[in-house]
LUMVORO-841650 format. One record per residue: x negated, y negated, z of N, C-alpha, C, CB in turn; residue number from 1. Coordinates in steps of 0.001 Angstrom, whole numbers. Glycine has a CB too. Layout:
REM residues N
<<X,Y,Z>,<X,Y,Z>,<X,Y,Z>,<X,Y,Z>,NUM>
...
***
This chain:
REM residues 216
<<-29396,44400,73354>,<-27928,45066,73383>,<-28232,46635,74119>,<-27189,45233,71542>,1>
<<-27270,46745,74908>,<-27867,48078,75545>,<-26486,49207,75380>,<-28406,47769,77460>,2>
<<-26775,49991,75005>,<-25581,50936,74763>,<-25010,52050,75865>,<-25976,51718,73569>,3>
<<-24467,51663,76514>,<-23445,52570,77475>,<-22466,53384,77241>,<-22814,51957,78181>,4>
<<-21890,54812,77877>,<-20942,55177,77679>,<-19644,55362,79147>,<-21440,56246,76949>,5>
<<-18682,55837,78491>,<-17779,56204,79977>,<-17128,57536,79579>,<-16379,54918,80475>,6>
<<-16643,58399,80098>,<-16084,59587,79928>,<-14536,59040,80237>,<-16763,60811,80914>,7>
<<-13538,59927,79081>,<-12096,59223,79077>,<-11641,60899,78843>,<-11622,57722,77607>,8>
<<-10452,60884,79267>,<-9848,61877,78781>,<-8850,61737,77318>,<-9158,62286,79924>,9>
<<-8602,62857,77203>,<-7849,62691,75211>,<-7064,63656,75500>,<-8938,63112,73425>,10>
<<-5768,63917,74743>,<-5115,65091,74445>,<-5359,65293,72993>,<-3653,65053,74817>,11>
<<-5474,66594,73046>,<-6134,67598,71742>,<-4997,68314,71373>,<-7452,68788,72141>,12>
<<-4685,68244,69955>,<-3702,68747,69236>,<-3884,70306,68577>,<-3505,67736,68238>,13>
<<-3174,71327,68892>,<-3158,72947,68070>,<-2425,72972,67511>,<-3029,74201,68597>,14>
<<-2144,74195,66758>,<-1035,74911,66049>,<-1069,76281,66459>,<-1124,74827,64523>,15>
<<-74,76760,66316>,<-390,78400,66812>,<826,79074,66115>,<-365,78745,68757>,16>
<<627,80539,65413>,<1392,81377,64997>,<1406,82755,65709>,<1137,81428,63769>,17>
<<2684,83208,66328>,<2958,84131,67042>,<3068,83941,68065>,<2424,84875,66986>,18>
<<3371,84722,69316>,<3571,83983,70752>,<2311,84439,71624>,<5123,84473,71585>,19>
<<1714,84024,72584>,<632,84583,73606>,<1234,85665,74486>,<51,83402,74588>,20>
<<1399,86768,74266>,<2012,87737,75284>,<1188,89046,75205>,<3625,88041,74972>,21>
<<1589,89814,75879>,<680,90666,76343>,<1003,92004,75221>,<908,90933,78084>,22>
<<1690,92028,74174>,<1236,93048,73205>,<427,92545,72229>,<2280,93702,72567>,23>
<<-259,91384,72404>,<-1334,90975,71327>,<-2510,91904,71522>,<-1845,89379,71472>,24>
<<-2898,92093,70050>,<-4108,93152,69856>,<-5064,92453,69339>,<-3880,94387,68943>,25>
<<-4741,91234,68521>,<-5926,90400,67610>,<-5633,89275,67712>,<-6110,90619,66118>,26>
<<-6964,88215,68073>,<-6417,86997,68252>,<-7537,86071,67159>,<-6372,86573,70036>,27>
<<-7060,85220,66220>,<-7411,84509,65220>,<-7521,82746,65950>,<-6222,84844,63942>,28>
<<-9018,82405,65964>,<-8813,80788,66218>,<-9472,80394,64793>,<-9741,80010,67800>,29>
<<-8636,79433,63841>,<-9424,79024,62574>,<-9566,77842,62909>,<-8842,79171,61165>,30>
<<-10411,77130,62198>,<-10767,75627,62447>,<-10936,75129,61201>,<-12041,75324,63308>,31>
<<-9909,74204,60754>,<-10003,73747,59351>,<-11159,72656,58977>,<-8638,73152,59005>,32>
<<-11219,72351,57981>,<-12611,71768,57255>,<-12074,69923,57109>,<-12961,72780,55243>,33>
<<-13203,69278,57038>,<-13066,68125,56685>,<-11941,67380,56075>,<-13853,68057,56116>,34>
<<-11223,66055,57119>,<-9903,65662,56077>,<-9000,66073,56112>,<-9883,65791,54945>,35>
<<-8836,67489,56753>,<-7663,68251,56871>,<-7100,68225,58533>,<-8040,69796,56307>,36>
<<-5516,68564,58318>,<-5053,68835,59643>,<-4225,70042,60002>,<-4361,67794,60006>,37>
<<-4911,70992,61511>,<-4090,71805,61853>,<-2721,72310,61400>,<-4049,71504,62698>,38>
<<-1971,71715,61213>,<-401,71308,60879>,<-270,72218,59373>,<-113,69233,60639>,39>
<<-1074,71801,58711>,<-1126,72137,56967>,<-2235,73455,57145>,<-1930,70482,55702>,40>
<<-3125,73287,57663>,<-3786,74075,57784>,<-3635,75805,58091>,<-4263,73457,58422>,41>
<<-2665,76155,58886>,<-2599,77023,59608>,<-1420,77352,58862>,<-2682,76813,61004>,42>
<<-815,77000,57891>,<420,77786,56846>,<-553,78783,56008>,<1423,76499,55544>,43>
<<-2194,78394,55530>,<-2857,79437,55010>,<-2878,80644,55619>,<-3959,79134,54838>,44>
<<-2540,80952,56887>,<-2668,82033,57421>,<-1117,82889,57780>,<-3538,81675,58571>,45>
<<-113,82112,57335>,<1051,83148,58009>,<1068,84100,57931>,<2124,83161,57800>,46>
<<326,85012,56768>,<871,86544,56166>,<394,87251,57456>,<38,87276,54475>,47>
<<-880,86626,58351>,<-1335,87150,59373>,<-698,87568,60294>,<-1969,86598,59761>,48>
<<414,86754,60251>,<1496,86814,61633>,<2191,88172,61512>,<2833,85477,61652>,49>
<<1985,89124,62101>,<2683,90421,62301>,<3222,91100,63605>,<1881,91259,61841>,50>
<<3335,90047,64513>,<4406,90451,65884>,<3000,90795,67031>,<5779,92335,65497>,51>
<<1891,91060,66539>,<355,91588,67448>,<-670,90957,66909>,<-133,93253,67376>,52>
<<-762,89621,66473>,<-1770,88894,65946>,<-1108,87353,66428>,<-2023,89236,64200>,53>
<<-2130,86729,67131>,<-1841,85180,67320>,<-3167,84414,66460>,<-1821,84714,69218>,54>
<<-2366,83562,66041>,<-3287,82470,65065>,<-3673,81293,66021>,<-2323,81754,63607>,55>
<<-4682,80543,66579>,<-4651,79512,66918>,<-5331,78129,65999>,<-5091,79792,68040>,56>
<<-5122,77179,65514>,<-5780,76336,64367>,<-5318,75213,65371>,<-5160,76388,62515>,57>
<<-7240,75115,66247>,<-7256,73682,66451>,<-7216,72411,65974>,<-7837,73554,66780>,58>
<<-7206,71311,66333>,<-7156,70118,65396>,<-8401,69253,66038>,<-5535,69245,65407>,59>
<<-9520,69090,65056>,<-10967,68181,65312>,<-10413,66962,66087>,<-11861,67588,63718>,60>
<<-11073,65871,67076>,<-10543,65137,67500>,<-10328,63991,67023>,<-10845,65140,68261>,61>
<<-11141,63498,66387>,<-11189,62700,65078>,<-10370,62490,64037>,<-11982,63016,64510>,62>
<<-9050,61769,64079>,<-8426,61252,62699>,<-8527,60111,62485>,<-7165,61416,62475>,63>
<<-8311,59867,60990>,<-8325,58800,60077>,<-7501,58687,59052>,<-9355,58702,59599>,64>
<<-7594,57446,58301>,<-6354,57363,57206>,<-7306,57886,55640>,<-5544,55296,57099>,65>
<<-7026,59096,55126>,<-8001,59347,53939>,<-7515,59003,52814>,<-8415,60650,53748>,66>
<<-6813,57695,52573>,<-6592,57253,51114>,<-6077,55597,51351>,<-5276,58366,50239>,67>
<<-6502,55036,50516>,<-5855,53412,50662>,<-4707,52943,51063>,<-5769,52796,49618>,68>
<<-3677,53657,50852>,<-2255,53418,51199>,<-1484,53835,53068>,<-1519,54449,49932>,69>
<<-2856,54436,53081>,<-2391,54576,55092>,<-1631,55618,55192>,<-1324,53229,55959>,70>
<<-1215,56589,54162>,<72,57439,54277>,<-546,58617,54387>,<1161,57409,53093>,71>
<<-1629,59209,54139>,<-2281,60463,54444>,<-3277,60175,55719>,<-3096,61024,53092>,72>
<<-3578,61357,56715>,<-4420,61434,58054>,<-5191,62587,57524>,<-3558,61716,59632>,73>
<<-6003,62729,58209>,<-7133,63776,58221>,<-7543,63508,59322>,<-8227,63793,57204>,74>
<<-8416,64894,59875>,<-9338,64703,60941>,<-10731,65396,60925>,<-8680,65094,62081>,75>
<<-11992,64639,61683>,<-13299,65346,61441>,<-13676,66000,62679>,<-14439,64398,60976>,76>
<<-14547,67066,62559>,<-15151,67495,63874>,<-16111,66722,64088>,<-15622,68816,63992>,77>
<<-17124,65745,63538>,<-18124,64859,64033>,<-18808,64221,62786>,<-19149,65625,64970>,78>
<<-19622,63535,62627>,<-20066,62578,62171>,<-21601,62369,62009>,<-19523,61781,62801>,79>
<<-22463,61855,61662>,<-23695,61632,62268>,<-24311,60193,63182>,<-24452,61845,61163>,80>
<<-22513,59782,63140>,<-22746,58843,64380>,<-22502,59750,65929>,<-21508,57432,64235>,81>
<<-23243,59730,67280>,<-22448,60184,68149>,<-22880,61803,67969>,<-20895,59702,67876>,82>
<<-23578,62691,67087>,<-23591,63572,66163>,<-23805,64531,67571>,<-24722,63428,64774>,83>
<<-24489,64662,68613>,<-24660,65336,69855>,<-23775,65491,70718>,<-25462,64908,70455>,84>
<<-23024,64291,70892>,<-21866,63778,71727>,<-20649,64954,71094>,<-21482,61832,71386>,85>
<<-20376,64490,70060>,<-19312,65037,69170>,<-19594,66924,69479>,<-19633,64373,67237>,86>
<<-20299,67325,69126>,<-20698,68637,69133>,<-20406,69395,70851>,<-22393,68572,68606>,87>
<<-20806,68330,71938>,<-20673,69102,73227>,<-19279,68660,73534>,<-21821,68758,74454>,88>
<<-18744,67660,72953>,<-16966,67669,73177>,<-16444,68572,72662>,<-16118,66585,72651>,89>
<<-16508,69225,71348>,<-16139,70007,70522>,<-16093,71539,71227>,<-17013,69796,69362>,90>
<<-17422,71967,71664>,<-17184,72989,72648>,<-16423,73038,73762>,<-18096,73261,73052>,91>
<<-16827,71886,74479>,<-15904,71947,75661>,<-14401,71731,75146>,<-16323,70785,76780>,92>
<<-14035,71336,74685>,<-12556,71295,73999>,<-11982,72567,73892>,<-12537,70722,72557>,93>
<<-12910,73699,72862>,<-12469,74989,72810>,<-12305,76280,73680>,<-12999,75252,72101>,94>
<<-13674,75549,74501>,<-13677,76660,75599>,<-12198,76612,76472>,<-15075,76368,76709>,95>
<<-11911,75050,76682>,<-10948,74748,77735>,<-9290,75147,76503>,<-11270,72650,78484>,96>
<<-8968,75118,75476>,<-8192,75943,74728>,<-7996,77362,74886>,<-8552,75800,73671>,97>
<<-9659,78124,74547>,<-9594,79494,74414>,<-9181,80084,75655>,<-10816,80033,73976>,98>
<<-9674,79761,76950>,<-9177,79697,78217>,<-7697,79859,78579>,<-9562,78585,78639>,99>
<<-7185,78380,78321>,<-5719,78469,78436>,<-4593,79595,77405>,<-5367,76955,78155>,100>
<<-5541,79821,76449>,<-4769,81066,75482>,<-4443,82401,75758>,<-5460,81358,74419>,101>
<<-6017,83019,76380>,<-6193,84256,76878>,<-5188,84038,78192>,<-7849,84650,77153>,102>
<<-5208,83239,79228>,<-4542,83080,80457>,<-3039,83374,80051>,<-4804,81597,81121>,103>
<<-2471,82923,78952>,<-1115,82944,78680>,<-768,84692,78068>,<-802,81582,77480>,104>
<<-1872,84778,77438>,<-2168,86086,76844>,<-1804,87265,77808>,<-3674,86151,76466>,105>
<<-2679,87341,78845>,<-2399,87900,80284>,<-3422,89059,80553>,<-802,88491,80433>,106>
<<-4333,89072,79187>,<-5503,90145,79020>,<-6237,89852,78167>,<-5210,91422,78727>,107>
<<-7641,90519,77938>,<-8729,90352,77035>,<-8828,91579,76105>,<-10030,90132,77813>,108>
<<-7724,92640,76139>,<-8115,93797,75347>,<-7145,93634,74072>,<-7927,95281,76202>,109>
<<-8464,92623,73598>,<-7370,92062,71760>,<-9038,91897,71131>,<-5875,89647,71705>,110>
<<-8910,91971,69884>,<-10062,91678,68638>,<-9930,90194,68908>,<-9665,92229,66767>,111>
<<-11280,89620,68949>,<-11330,87826,68840>,<-11940,87421,67581>,<-12320,87024,70083>,112>
<<-11418,87619,66669>,<-12011,86311,65357>,<-12388,85008,65443>,<-11083,85956,64402>,113>
<<-13182,84108,64815>,<-13001,83156,64713>,<-13278,82830,63143>,<-13600,82609,65692>,114>
<<-12701,82093,62524>,<-12807,81231,61398>,<-13091,79924,61078>,<-12015,81280,60993>,115>
<<-14155,79764,60126>,<-14462,78638,60050>,<-14532,78100,58958>,<-15290,78482,60546>,116>
<<-13785,76994,58268>,<-13511,76453,56721>,<-14615,75519,56888>,<-11864,75681,56249>,117>
<<-15302,75690,55892>,<-15770,74231,55241>,<-16424,73362,56303>,<-14450,73334,54617>,118>
<<-16021,72167,56842>,<-17105,71526,58108>,<-16826,72133,59347>,<-16959,69845,58437>,119>
<<-15526,72598,59359>,<-15066,73837,60572>,<-15721,74473,60970>,<-14287,74768,60403>,120>
<<-17007,75222,60399>,<-17870,76260,60111>,<-18688,76060,61135>,<-18502,76305,58799>,121>
<<-19534,75161,61242>,<-20570,74755,61810>,<-20194,74143,63384>,<-21192,73780,60823>,122>
<<-19042,74120,63649>,<-18353,73944,65097>,<-17964,75382,65002>,<-16968,72701,65354>,123>
<<-17255,76249,64846>,<-17241,77604,65366>,<-18336,78397,65344>,<-16383,78276,64801>,124>
<<-19528,77794,64202>,<-20650,78943,64816>,<-21431,78239,65839>,<-21802,79587,63629>,125>
<<-21332,76857,66252>,<-22182,76421,67673>,<-21337,76823,68427>,<-22596,74883,68056>,126>
<<-19642,76844,68762>,<-18802,77433,69698>,<-19130,78692,69998>,<-17563,77413,69339>,127>
<<-19466,79343,69219>,<-19972,80737,69097>,<-20685,80966,70187>,<-20775,81032,67926>,128>
<<-22125,80136,70164>,<-23264,80440,70728>,<-23153,79602,72190>,<-24503,80058,69722>,129>
<<-22093,78883,72065>,<-22128,78061,73387>,<-20749,78505,74509>,<-22013,76267,72880>,130>
<<-20699,79200,74075>,<-19421,80163,74689>,<-19716,81467,75693>,<-18633,80858,73358>,131>
<<-19364,82273,76298>,<-19188,83094,77069>,<-18444,84341,76373>,<-18597,82480,78111>,132>
<<-17685,83933,75111>,<-16599,84950,74892>,<-17157,86001,74262>,<-15442,84490,74112>,133>
<<-16595,87057,74181>,<-16863,88371,73432>,<-16187,88234,71962>,<-16194,89717,74298>,134>
<<-17048,88000,71067>,<-16418,87887,69708>,<-16544,88997,69027>,<-16916,86874,68906>,135>
<<-15684,89146,68097>,<-15913,90233,67030>,<-16212,90025,65878>,<-15024,90931,66831>,136>
<<-15459,89206,65499>,<-15995,88792,63730>,<-15801,86999,63927>,<-14509,89664,62012>,137>
<<-17001,86845,63169>,<-16718,84877,62794>,<-17119,85381,61139>,<-18348,83127,63852>,138>
<<-16071,84783,60632>,<-16184,84296,59177>,<-16465,83089,58770>,<-15188,84461,58572>,139>
<<-17122,82947,57607>,<-17263,81361,57676>,<-17430,81366,56279>,<-18543,80579,58624>,140>
<<-15934,80664,55991>,<-15310,80353,54123>,<-15864,78781,53635>,<-13033,80245,53998>,141>
<<-16781,78973,52669>,<-17296,77844,52114>,<-17753,77330,53080>,<-16540,77043,51421>,142>
<<-18522,77738,53808>,<-19330,76351,54989>,<-20519,77234,55099>,<-18450,75852,56977>,143>
<<-21514,76187,55301>,<-22952,76285,55595>,<-23210,76930,57176>,<-23609,74710,55433>,144>
<<-24156,77397,57374>,<-24250,78231,58871>,<-25553,76839,59474>,<-25106,80560,58687>,145>
<<-25150,76389,60386>,<-26131,75617,60942>,<-27807,75571,60955>,<-25791,75738,61979>,146>
<<-28556,75481,60649>,<-29856,75882,61123>,<-30541,76322,62727>,<-30478,74846,60698>,147>
<<-29808,75536,63189>,<-30062,75374,64357>,<-29508,76517,65325>,<-29636,74143,64614>,148>
<<-28452,77422,64203>,<-28327,78928,65428>,<-29029,79943,64870>,<-26661,79696,65736>,149>
<<-29669,79562,63682>,<-30386,80560,62867>,<-31868,80915,63415>,<-30480,80002,61395>,150>
<<-32281,80986,64808>,<-32910,80969,65842>,<-33071,82559,66485>,<-32216,79960,66667>,151>
<<-34458,82210,66826>,<-35204,83828,67289>,<-34085,83700,68662>,<-37563,83919,67808>,152>
<<-33603,83348,69287>,<-32964,83563,70897>,<-31475,83968,70600>,<-32989,81958,72006>,153>
<<-30756,83740,69503>,<-29771,84030,68687>,<-29635,85165,68120>,<-29727,83321,67903>,154>
<<-30825,86362,67729>,<-30741,87259,66739>,<-29882,88287,67442>,<-32119,87743,66194>,155>
<<-29947,88144,68616>,<-29264,89898,69414>,<-27857,89424,69450>,<-29894,90509,71474>,156>
<<-27484,88113,69312>,<-26080,87854,69375>,<-25434,88173,68072>,<-25817,86446,69756>,157>
<<-26309,87376,66931>,<-25747,87462,65393>,<-25581,89083,64969>,<-26948,86644,64226>,158>
<<-26412,90157,65763>,<-26622,91634,65422>,<-25233,92315,66252>,<-28341,92279,66059>,159>
<<-24756,91915,67073>,<-23630,91938,67785>,<-22068,92043,67387>,<-23787,90984,68357>,160>
<<-22539,90833,66284>,<-20827,90178,65646>,<-20590,90331,64443>,<-20499,88612,65690>,161>
<<-19970,90802,63673>,<-19613,90726,62203>,<-19179,89911,61551>,<-18974,91361,61870>,162>
<<-20307,89421,60882>,<-20366,88365,59965>,<-19897,88460,58456>,<-21632,88017,59975>,163>
<<-19225,87440,58309>,<-18316,87587,56735>,<-18907,86455,56417>,<-16414,87572,56562>,164>
<<-19024,86123,55168>,<-19329,84794,54515>,<-18589,84848,53274>,<-20884,84511,54252>,165>
<<-17475,83990,53149>,<-16653,83741,52185>,<-16935,82638,51051>,<-15577,83493,52821>,166>
<<-17143,83030,49667>,<-17171,81704,48952>,<-16544,81708,47442>,<-18693,81235,48878>,167>
<<-16092,80689,46887>,<-15477,80405,45864>,<-16272,80465,44578>,<-14945,79277,46088>,168>
<<-16128,81378,43683>,<-16783,81092,42522>,<-16684,79989,41446>,<-16641,82004,42006>,169>
<<-15540,78977,42081>,<-15050,78042,41394>,<-15225,76711,42355>,<-13622,78435,40960>,170>
<<-16192,76540,43186>,<-15662,75955,44602>,<-16554,74758,44191>,<-16006,76878,46303>,171>
<<-16181,73754,44012>,<-16442,72195,43056>,<-17303,71484,44085>,<-14793,71056,42631>,172>
<<-17511,71971,45443>,<-18544,71302,46687>,<-19734,72214,47038>,<-17691,71081,48216>,173>
<<-19416,73438,46426>,<-20444,74256,46676>,<-21535,74536,44828>,<-19517,75835,47465>,174>
<<-22442,74307,44706>,<-23284,74295,43525>,<-23667,75724,43574>,<-24538,73227,43530>,175>
<<-24175,76341,42232>,<-24562,77159,42133>,<-26422,77458,42754>,<-24089,77214,40923>,176>
<<-27017,76160,42834>,<-28286,76282,43110>,<-27779,75908,45063>,<-29481,75028,41969>,177>
<<-26835,75330,45544>,<-26849,75230,46998>,<-26537,76445,47364>,<-25974,74250,47618>,178>
<<-25723,77535,46510>,<-25298,78683,47376>,<-26622,79763,47237>,<-23703,79385,46791>,179>
<<-27356,79692,46433>,<-28522,80547,46266>,<-29762,79904,47172>,<-28903,80645,44628>,180>
<<-29530,78664,47668>,<-30544,78527,48848>,<-30042,78848,50115>,<-31070,77182,48982>,181>
<<-28507,78788,50244>,<-28116,79299,51283>,<-28507,80318,51685>,<-27186,79367,51307>,182>
<<-28340,81649,50349>,<-28166,83015,50898>,<-29424,82928,50705>,<-27261,84221,50321>,183>
<<-30132,82528,50384>,<-32175,83241,50662>,<-32479,82498,51860>,<-33789,82670,49161>,184>
<<-31765,81226,52765>,<-31764,81192,54099>,<-31485,82596,54925>,<-30806,80198,54405>,185>
<<-29902,82724,55004>,<-29519,84152,55512>,<-30148,85318,54927>,<-28131,84388,55333>,186>
<<-31299,85470,54129>,<-32292,86590,53819>,<-33172,86330,54633>,<-32865,86737,52478>,187>
<<-34096,85547,54622>,<-35011,85371,55471>,<-34993,85164,56989>,<-35487,84562,55020>,188>
<<-33914,84845,57360>,<-33255,85282,58621>,<-33294,86506,58933>,<-32039,85017,58689>,189>
<<-32996,87582,57869>,<-32748,88997,57676>,<-31152,89068,58812>,<-34415,90106,58258>,190>
<<-30458,88155,58293>,<-28435,87938,58788>,<-27970,89088,58368>,<-27259,86563,57883>,191>
<<-27675,89858,58854>,<-26611,91403,58829>,<-25078,90536,58400>,<-26436,92506,60965>,192>
<<-24493,90703,57459>,<-23428,89871,56806>,<-22765,90806,55632>,<-24106,88415,56169>,193>
<<-21257,90187,55788>,<-20539,90864,54450>,<-20547,89474,53594>,<-18704,91636,54731>,194>
<<-20429,89802,52114>,<-20427,88375,51424>,<-18847,88959,50497>,<-22285,87883,50219>,195>
<<-17774,88219,50571>,<-16827,88011,49617>,<-16911,86908,48844>,<-15725,88016,50111>,196>
<<-16682,87308,47610>,<-16526,86312,46462>,<-14871,86157,45919>,<-17544,86888,45157>,197>
<<-14844,85056,45355>,<-13153,84961,45106>,<-13375,84536,43874>,<-12078,83890,46061>,198>
<<-12560,84784,43337>,<-12096,83452,41875>,<-10953,82074,41915>,<-11244,84426,40508>,199>
<<-11603,81416,42935>,<-11177,80314,43208>,<-12014,79008,43636>,<-10414,80632,43993>,200>
<<-11868,78176,43693>,<-12189,76880,44467>,<-12169,76523,45847>,<-11501,76071,44078>,201>
<<-12498,74871,46187>,<-12906,75069,47963>,<-11289,75008,48821>,<-14174,73338,48679>,202>
<<-11278,76042,48785>,<-9664,76497,49853>,<-9968,77452,50615>,<-8191,77147,49068>,203>
<<-8700,77850,51562>,<-8285,78975,51621>,<-7170,80054,50721>,<-8026,78775,52611>,204>
<<-7886,80464,50267>,<-6445,81545,49388>,<-6139,82886,50444>,<-7145,82478,47385>,205>
<<-4401,82686,50742>,<-3897,83399,51774>,<-4441,85203,51392>,<-2073,83043,51811>,206>
<<-3873,85424,49851>,<-4047,86901,49568>,<-5517,87321,49970>,<-3767,87229,47969>,207>
<<-6512,86435,49643>,<-8065,87000,50086>,<-8000,87065,51484>,<-9425,86005,49662>,208>
<<-7559,86003,52458>,<-7743,85979,53849>,<-6899,87051,54164>,<-7430,84668,54572>,209>
<<-5874,87767,53493>,<-4838,88788,54338>,<-5687,90104,54273>,<-3103,89035,53555>,210>
<<-6481,90217,52825>,<-7202,91445,52799>,<-7999,91183,53503>,<-7680,91976,51722>,211>
<<-8990,90342,53789>,<-10231,90173,54332>,<-9770,90826,56005>,<-10814,88369,54164>,212>
<<-8664,90003,56623>,<-8049,90300,57649>,<-7775,91958,58403>,<-6987,89680,57277>,213>
<<-7323,92263,56845>,<-6923,93763,57265>,<-7884,94762,57753>,<-6358,94425,56168>,214>
<<-9740,94317,56869>,<-10664,95442,57121>,<-11486,94973,58325>,<-11603,95806,55821>,215>
<<-11172,93507,59547>,<-11039,93579,60477>,<-10823,94533,61923>,<-10624,93098,60159>,216>
***
């Protein structure tokens, strides 16, 4: 049996809060987690829409049913199948999208922030290193840092980005042991970061997000 591939084109969906115009001073790309849709994920960021901020929520390219009644749909950035290909396609997709958004804004004199929630964090992190964008802040919310990004050649990039790690004290998907191992990993790498702990579970809390955004 011989495995072969073929390149195809595909429409990618994204949602946006705000208008890409000349008065934009801050841009957020927010990447949803596993089994989520950007249409609903972006609603968590409505309080950031102040007229000068643009929020873009790209949707992962792979959608599927998430219950037995075929009534709910979610999306995934990648699985273990064709992992490398999915990573490359995600990066190409996000690079094309950001280029389109920046052209619509008409300038690059804005703060650029990227947020990755849960599974979206790994995609956000890998995109950051594969793009040529000047990123001001990276927010990893309830997300792991891919170990392939914690390498020596990336150190200068990490040192020039404002990195925020956000974790819920009641996150049912991140045990205390997992959290401790993760913090030990970034400590050994000497990663500079700010840590935000909130009293909640595995989701975006708009009030916590708003407070964090105001500090960036």
